[in-house]
C-alpha positions as CSV (number, residue, x, y, z in Angstrom):
1,M,-100.6,44.2,-68.3
2,T,-97.9,41.0,-68.4
3,Y,-94.8,41.1,-66.0
4,P,-92.4,38.7,-64.4
5,N,-94.2,36.8,-61.9
6,F,-91.2,37.5,-59.9
7,Y,-92.7,40.5,-58.7
8,D,-95.5,38.8,-57.2
9,K,-93.1,37.2,-55.3
10,I,-91.3,40.4,-53.4
11,E,-92.8,41.2,-50.5
12,T,-94.5,44.6,-50.0
13,I,-94.7,47.4,-48.2
14,K,-97.2,48.1,-46.0
15,V,-97.7,51.3,-45.4
16,Q,-100.3,53.6,-42.6
17,D,-101.5,57.1,-42.8
18,E,-103.1,59.4,-41.0
19,L,-104.2,62.1,-43.6
20,S,-105.6,58.7,-45.9
21,S,-107.4,57.3,-42.9
22,F,-109.3,60.4,-42.2
23,L,-109.9,61.1,-45.7
24,G,-111.6,57.5,-46.5
25,A,-109.0,56.6,-48.6
26,F,-108.3,53.7,-47.3
27,E,-109.4,52.0,-44.5
28,N,-107.9,53.0,-41.1
29,G,-105.2,54.1,-44.1
30,I,-102.9,51.4,-44.1
31,Y,-102.2,50.6,-47.3
32,E,-99.4,49.0,-50.0
33,I,-96.5,49.0,-52.3
34,S,-94.9,46.2,-54.5
35,Y,-92.2,45.9,-56.3
36,L,-95.0,46.5,-59.5
37,D,-95.5,49.7,-58.3
38,I,-92.2,51.1,-57.9
39,V,-91.1,49.5,-61.2
40,K,-94.3,51.5,-63.0
41,G,-92.7,54.7,-61.4
42,A,-88.9,53.9,-62.7
43,G,-90.2,52.4,-66.3
44,H,-88.1,49.5,-65.8
45,S,-86.7,46.8,-63.2
46,C,-83.0,46.6,-63.7
47,P,-80.5,45.5,-60.6
48,T,-80.5,49.3,-59.3
49,V,-84.0,49.6,-58.4
50,L,-84.6,46.0,-57.1
51,G,-81.4,46.4,-54.8
52,A,-83.5,50.5,-53.8
53,Y,-86.6,48.5,-53.0
54,L,-85.2,45.1,-51.2
55,M,-82.5,48.2,-48.8
56,N,-85.4,50.2,-47.9
57,L,-87.9,47.1,-47.1
58,D,-85.0,45.8,-45.0
59,A,-84.6,49.3,-43.7
60,L,-88.1,49.3,-42.5
61,R,-88.5,46.4,-40.5
62,P,-86.0,47.2,-37.8
63,L,-87.9,50.6,-37.3
64,Y,-91.2,49.4,-38.0
65,P,-91.1,46.0,-36.2
66,E,-95.4,45.7,-36.5
67,G,-94.9,45.3,-40.2
68,I,-96.1,49.0,-41.0
69,A,-94.6,51.6,-41.8
70,K,-95.9,55.7,-40.7
71,R,-96.2,57.4,-43.8
72,G,-93.9,61.0,-43.8
73,E,-91.5,59.5,-40.1
74,I,-89.0,58.6,-42.1
75,E,-86.9,60.3,-44.6
76,V,-84.8,58.1,-47.4
77,S,-81.4,59.9,-49.0
78,F,-78.6,59.2,-51.2
79,S,-75.2,60.3,-50.7
80,E,-74.8,61.2,-55.1
81,R,-77.2,63.3,-56.9
82,Q,-79.6,61.9,-58.8
83,T,-78.2,62.4,-61.9
84,D,-75.6,59.8,-61.8
85,I,-75.7,56.7,-63.6
86,F,-76.5,54.2,-60.8
87,Y,-77.8,57.2,-58.0
88,G,-80.6,58.0,-59.9
């Protein structure tokens, strides 16, 4: 698969998931979400997708100074509807 090189330069989001650990999906339940993963989910890369990823990455820093977010502990919400052009 070919994609722009800058995707690999964007910091990943590390996540720890107790269920993943219990089930043995990932060692200690720790895995990483990359910007490429987000682009795959969205089906494209654009300023809104990148901006949302970077805002979440920055928001996690003070919440998890050790660098590993805990799955299920936080919720991200928007003030606009998902069907609005720049928020979906």
